[in-house]
DSSP file (Angstrom, degrees, kcal/mol; ACC not computed):
  #  RESIDUE AA STRUCTURE BP1 BP2  ACC     N-H-->O    O-->H-N    N-H-->O    O-->H-N    TCO  KAPPA ALPHA  PHI   PSI    X-CA   Y-CA   Z-CA
    1    1 A M     >        0   0    0      0, 0.0     4,-1.9     0, 0.0     5,-0.2   0.000 360.0 360.0 360.0 -31.2  -57.7    8.5  -44.0
    2    2 A K  H  >  +     0   0    0      2,-0.2     4,-2.0     1,-0.2     5,-0.1   0.918 360.0  48.3 -64.2 -41.5  -57.5   11.9  -42.4
    3    3 A N  H  > S+     0   0    0      1,-0.2     4,-2.7     2,-0.2    -1,-0.2   0.927 108.1  55.6 -68.0 -40.2  -58.6   10.4  -39.0
    4    4 A Y  H  > S+     0   0    0      1,-0.2     4,-2.5     2,-0.2    -1,-0.2   0.894 108.0  47.5 -55.5 -44.3  -56.0    7.6  -39.4
    5    5 A K  H  X S+     0   0    0     -4,-1.9     4,-1.6     2,-0.2    -1,-0.2   0.885 111.5  52.4 -66.4 -38.5  -53.2   10.1  -39.7
    6    6 A R  H  X S+     0   0    0     -4,-2.0     4,-1.4    -5,-0.2    -2,-0.2   0.941 108.7  50.0 -59.9 -47.6  -54.6   12.0  -36.7
    7    7 A L  H >X S+     0   0    0     -4,-2.7     4,-1.4     1,-0.2     3,-0.5   0.927 107.0  54.1 -56.8 -48.7  -54.6    8.8  -34.7
    8    8 A L  H 3X S+     0   0    0     -4,-2.5     4,-1.2     1,-0.2    -1,-0.2   0.837 102.1  58.7 -63.4 -28.4  -51.0    8.0  -35.6
    9    9 A Q  H 3< S+     0   0    0     -4,-1.6     3,-0.2     1,-0.2    -1,-0.2   0.900 105.3  48.9 -64.2 -38.7  -49.9   11.4  -34.4
   10   10 A Y  H << S+     0   0    0     -4,-1.4    -1,-0.2    -3,-0.5    -2,-0.2   0.748 111.7  51.5 -70.5 -19.3  -51.3   10.6  -30.9
   11   11 A M  H >< S+     0   0    0     -4,-1.4     3,-2.1     1,-0.2    -2,-0.2   0.689  82.3  92.6 -86.6 -16.8  -49.5    7.3  -31.0
   12   12 A R  G >< S+     0   0    0     -4,-1.2     3,-1.4     1,-0.3     4,-0.2   0.840  83.6  50.1 -44.3 -50.1  -46.1    8.7  -31.9
   13   13 A P  G 3  S+     0   0    0      0, 0.0    -1,-0.3     0, 0.0     3,-0.2   0.642 112.0  51.0 -71.9  -9.3  -44.8    9.1  -28.3
   14   14 A Y  G <> S+     0   0    0     -3,-2.1     4,-2.4     1,-0.1    -2,-0.2   0.197  71.2 113.8-114.0  18.8  -45.8    5.5  -27.5
   15   15 A V  H <> S+     0   0    0     -3,-1.4     4,-3.3     1,-0.2     5,-0.2   0.920  77.9  51.3 -57.5 -44.8  -44.2    3.6  -30.4
   16   16 A K  H  > S+     0   0    0     -4,-0.2     4,-2.1     1,-0.2    -1,-0.2   0.911 111.2  46.3 -60.3 -41.2  -41.7    1.7  -28.3
   17   17 A Q  H  > S+     0   0    0      2,-0.2     4,-2.4     1,-0.2    -1,-0.2   0.871 113.2  53.2 -68.7 -35.6  -44.5    0.5  -25.9
   18   18 A L  H  X S+     0   0    0     -4,-2.4     4,-2.4     2,-0.2    -2,-0.2   0.966 109.2  45.9 -60.7 -52.3  -46.5   -0.5  -29.0
   19   19 A I  H  X S+     0   0    0     -4,-3.3     4,-2.7     1,-0.2    -2,-0.2   0.909 113.2  51.4 -61.9 -40.0  -43.8   -2.5  -30.5
   20   20 A L  H  X S+     0   0    0     -4,-2.1     4,-2.0    -5,-0.2    -1,-0.2   0.855 109.4  48.7 -61.7 -36.6  -43.2   -4.2  -27.1
   21   21 A A  H  X S+     0   0    0     -4,-2.4     4,-2.0     2,-0.2    -1,-0.2   0.896 111.7  49.8 -71.9 -38.1  -46.8   -5.1  -26.7
   22   22 A I  H  X S+     0   0    0     -4,-2.4     4,-2.5     2,-0.2    -2,-0.2   0.906 110.8  50.4 -62.3 -43.8  -47.0   -6.6  -30.2
   23   23 A F  H  X S+     0   0    0     -4,-2.7     4,-2.6     1,-0.2     5,-0.2   0.946 111.7  47.6 -54.7 -50.8  -43.8   -8.6  -29.5
   24   24 A C  H  X S+     0   0    0     -4,-2.0     4,-2.2     1,-0.2    -2,-0.2   0.825 110.2  52.4 -66.3 -32.2  -45.4   -9.8  -26.2
   25   25 A I  H  X S+     0   0    0     -4,-2.0     4,-2.0     2,-0.2    -1,-0.2   0.913 111.7  46.1 -69.5 -41.1  -48.7  -10.7  -28.0
   26   26 A I  H  X S+     0   0    0     -4,-2.5     4,-2.1     1,-0.2    -2,-0.2   0.937 114.0  47.9 -70.9 -40.3  -46.8  -12.8  -30.7
   27   27 A M  H  X S+     0   0    0     -4,-2.6     4,-2.2     2,-0.2     5,-0.2   0.924 110.7  50.7 -69.7 -42.8  -44.6  -14.5  -28.1
   28   28 A A  H  X S+     0   0    0     -4,-2.2     4,-2.1     1,-0.2    -1,-0.2   0.908 111.7  49.7 -61.3 -38.6  -47.7  -15.4  -25.8
   29   29 A A  H  X S+     0   0    0     -4,-2.0     4,-1.7     1,-0.2    -1,-0.2   0.887 109.0  50.6 -67.7 -35.0  -49.4  -16.8  -28.8
   30   30 A A  H  X S+     0   0    0     -4,-2.1     4,-1.1     2,-0.2    -2,-0.2   0.870 108.7  51.8 -65.7 -35.5  -46.3  -18.8  -29.6
   31   31 A A  H  X S+     0   0    0     -4,-2.2     4,-0.9     1,-0.2     3,-0.3   0.876 108.3  53.6 -71.0 -35.7  -46.2  -20.2  -26.0
   32   32 A N  H  < S+     0   0    0     -4,-2.1    -1,-0.2     1,-0.2    -2,-0.2   0.830 109.5  47.4 -70.1 -29.0  -49.9  -21.2  -26.4
   33   33 A L  H  X S+     0   0    0     -4,-1.7     4,-0.5     1,-0.2    -1,-0.2   0.684 105.3  59.1 -82.4 -13.4  -49.1  -23.1  -29.5
   34   34 A Y  H  X S+     0   0    0     -4,-1.1     4,-1.5    -3,-0.3    -2,-0.2   0.704  89.4  73.3 -81.1 -22.4  -46.1  -24.9  -28.0
   35   35 A L  H  X S+     0   0    0     -4,-0.9     4,-2.2     1,-0.2     5,-0.2   0.904  94.1  49.9 -61.5 -45.1  -48.1  -26.5  -25.2
   36   36 A P  H  > S+     0   0    0      0, 0.0     4,-2.5     0, 0.0    -1,-0.2   0.880 107.6  56.9 -67.0 -30.9  -49.9  -29.1  -27.4
   37   37 A W  H  X S+     0   0    0     -4,-0.5     4,-2.1     2,-0.2    -2,-0.2   0.890 106.7  48.4 -62.7 -37.5  -46.5  -30.1  -28.9
   38   38 A I  H  X S+     0   0    0     -4,-1.5     4,-2.2     2,-0.2    -1,-0.2   0.929 111.4  49.5 -66.3 -44.6  -45.2  -30.9  -25.4
   39   39 A I  H  X S+     0   0    0     -4,-2.2     4,-2.4     2,-0.2    -2,-0.2   0.899 109.1  53.3 -62.5 -40.5  -48.3  -32.9  -24.6
   40   40 A K  H  X S+     0   0    0     -4,-2.5     4,-3.0     1,-0.2     5,-0.2   0.950 110.4  47.3 -56.2 -49.6  -47.7  -34.8  -27.9
   41   41 A D  H  X>S+     0   0    0     -4,-2.1     4,-2.8     1,-0.2     5,-0.8   0.869 109.1  53.6 -58.5 -40.1  -44.2  -35.6  -26.9
   42   42 A M  I  X>S+     0   0    0     -4,-2.2     5,-1.7     3,-0.2     4,-0.7   0.888 113.3  42.9 -61.0 -42.2  -45.4  -36.7  -23.5
   43   43 A I  I  <>S+     0   0    0     -4,-2.4     5,-1.0     3,-0.2     4,-0.2   0.951 119.5  42.9 -69.8 -48.2  -47.9  -39.2  -25.1
   44   44 A D  I  <5S+     0   0    0     -4,-3.0     5,-0.3    -5,-0.2    -2,-0.2   0.931 128.9  21.1 -66.2 -48.1  -45.5  -40.4  -27.7
   45   45 A K  I  X5S+     0   0    0     -4,-2.8     6,-1.4    -5,-0.2     4,-0.6   0.832 127.7  37.7 -97.7 -35.2  -42.3  -40.8  -25.8
   46   46 A V  I  X<S+     0   0    0     -5,-0.8     4,-0.8    -4,-0.7    -3,-0.2   0.932 124.9  34.9 -83.3 -46.2  -43.1  -41.1  -22.1
   47   47 A L  I  4<S+     0   0    0     -5,-1.7    -3,-0.2    -4,-0.2    -4,-0.1   0.889 127.2  37.0 -77.8 -41.9  -46.3  -43.1  -22.2
   48   48 A A  H  4<S+     0   0    0     -5,-1.0    -3,-0.2    -6,-0.2    -2,-0.1   0.885 131.6  25.5 -75.5 -45.0  -45.3  -45.3  -25.2
   49   49 A E  H  < S-     0   0    0     -4,-0.6    -3,-0.2    -5,-0.3    -2,-0.2   0.543  96.7-129.6-101.5  -8.8  -41.6  -45.8  -24.6
   50   50 A K     <  +     0   0    0     -4,-0.8     2,-0.8     1,-0.2    -4,-0.2   0.903  42.8 171.2  58.1  42.1  -41.7  -45.3  -20.8
   51   51 A D     >  -     0   0    0     -6,-1.4     4,-1.4     1,-0.2    -1,-0.2  -0.752  16.6-177.9 -89.4 110.6  -38.8  -42.8  -21.0
   52   52 A M  H  > S+     0   0    0     -2,-0.8     4,-1.8     2,-0.2    -1,-0.2   0.827  79.7  59.0 -77.7 -31.7  -38.5  -41.2  -17.6
   53   53 A V  H  > S+     0   0    0      2,-0.2     4,-2.0     1,-0.2    -1,-0.2   0.900 106.3  49.0 -60.0 -44.7  -35.7  -38.8  -18.6
   54   54 A M  H  > S+     0   0    0      2,-0.2     4,-2.7     1,-0.2    -1,-0.2   0.869 107.3  57.0 -69.0 -35.8  -38.0  -37.3  -21.3
   55   55 A L  H  X S+     0   0    0     -4,-1.4     4,-1.8     1,-0.2    -1,-0.2   0.928 107.4  47.5 -58.9 -44.5  -40.7  -37.0  -18.6
   56   56 A N  H  X S+     0   0    0     -4,-1.8     4,-2.0     2,-0.2    -2,-0.2   0.884 112.9  49.2 -60.6 -43.0  -38.3  -34.9  -16.4
   57   57 A I  H  X S+     0   0    0     -4,-2.0     4,-2.5     1,-0.2    -2,-0.2   0.923 110.9  49.5 -63.3 -45.5  -37.4  -32.8  -19.5
   58   58 A I  H  X S+     0   0    0     -4,-2.7     4,-2.0     2,-0.2    -1,-0.2   0.814 108.3  52.3 -68.7 -32.3  -41.1  -32.2  -20.3
   59   59 A C  H  X S+     0   0    0     -4,-1.8     4,-1.9     2,-0.2    -1,-0.2   0.929 112.0  46.4 -72.0 -42.7  -42.0  -31.2  -16.7
   60   60 A V  H  X S+     0   0    0     -4,-2.0     4,-2.4     1,-0.2    -2,-0.2   0.909 112.6  52.2 -63.8 -39.9  -39.2  -28.5  -16.8
   61   61 A G  H  X S+     0   0    0     -4,-2.5     4,-2.0     1,-0.2    -2,-0.2   0.863 108.8  49.0 -65.7 -36.5  -40.4  -27.4  -20.3
   62   62 A I  H  X S+     0   0    0     -4,-2.0     4,-2.2     2,-0.2     5,-0.2   0.864 111.2  49.0 -64.7 -38.4  -43.9  -26.9  -19.1
   63   63 A I  H  X S+     0   0    0     -4,-1.9     4,-2.3     2,-0.2    -2,-0.2   0.947 112.9  48.0 -67.6 -44.3  -42.9  -25.0  -16.2
   64   64 A V  H  X S+     0   0    0     -4,-2.4     4,-2.7     1,-0.2     5,-0.2   0.905 111.9  50.2 -60.0 -41.0  -40.7  -22.8  -18.3
   65   65 A V  H  X S+     0   0    0     -4,-2.0     4,-2.7     1,-0.2    -1,-0.2   0.909 110.0  48.0 -66.5 -42.3  -43.4  -22.3  -20.9
   66   66 A F  H  X S+     0   0    0     -4,-2.2     4,-2.2     2,-0.2    -1,-0.2   0.869 111.7  51.4 -67.2 -36.8  -46.0  -21.2  -18.3
   67   67 A L  H  X S+     0   0    0     -4,-2.3     4,-1.8    -5,-0.2    -2,-0.2   0.946 113.7  43.6 -64.7 -45.3  -43.5  -18.8  -16.7
   68   68 A L  H  X S+     0   0    0     -4,-2.7     4,-2.6     1,-0.2     5,-0.2   0.890 111.6  54.9 -63.2 -41.2  -42.7  -17.2  -20.1
   69   69 A R  H  X S+     0   0    0     -4,-2.7     4,-2.3    -5,-0.2    -1,-0.2   0.899 108.9  47.6 -58.0 -42.8  -46.4  -17.2  -21.0
   70   70 A G  H  X S+     0   0    0     -4,-2.2     4,-2.1     2,-0.2    -1,-0.2   0.877 110.5  51.2 -70.2 -35.4  -47.2  -15.3  -17.8
   71   71 A I  H  X S+     0   0    0     -4,-1.8     4,-2.2     2,-0.2    -2,-0.2   0.898 113.0  46.2 -66.3 -41.1  -44.4  -12.8  -18.4
   72   72 A F  H  X S+     0   0    0     -4,-2.6     4,-2.2     2,-0.2    -2,-0.2   0.879 111.4  51.2 -73.2 -34.5  -45.7  -12.2  -22.0
   73   73 A F  H  X S+     0   0    0     -4,-2.3     4,-2.0    -5,-0.2    -2,-0.2   0.926 110.8  48.7 -67.1 -40.7  -49.3  -11.8  -20.9
   74   74 A Y  H  X S+     0   0    0     -4,-2.1     4,-1.9    -5,-0.2    -2,-0.2   0.917 111.6  50.1 -57.6 -43.3  -48.2   -9.3  -18.3
   75   75 A G  H  < S+     0   0    0     -4,-2.2    -2,-0.2     1,-0.2    -1,-0.2   0.858 111.6  47.7 -65.5 -36.4  -46.2   -7.4  -21.0
   76   76 A Q  H  < S+     0   0    0     -4,-2.2    -1,-0.2   -52,-0.2    -2,-0.2   0.874 114.2  45.5 -78.0 -30.7  -49.1   -7.3  -23.4
   77   77 A S  H  <        0   0    0     -4,-2.0    -2,-0.2     1,-0.2    -1,-0.2   0.761 360.0 360.0 -81.8 -22.8  -51.6   -6.1  -20.8
   78   78 A Y     <        0   0    0     -4,-1.9    -1,-0.2    -5,-0.2    -2,-0.1   0.434 360.0 360.0 -65.5 360.0  -49.2   -3.5  -19.4
């Protein structure tokens, strides 16, 4: 326990960066979990019902998710 308290003293100046990194880790994991849901919608709605509007929405959604995922991966590694 003594070593843990000592470690926390060294981390005190970096609390903001630590919170930001934890937030980025959570959001990157959420973006990874969102991708299979997009694929499910593509199979269910686009391929089964031949809905071309949904295909366009899914394409934009995939681009946005990959962009956000890249930003959050950069934030967690920084």
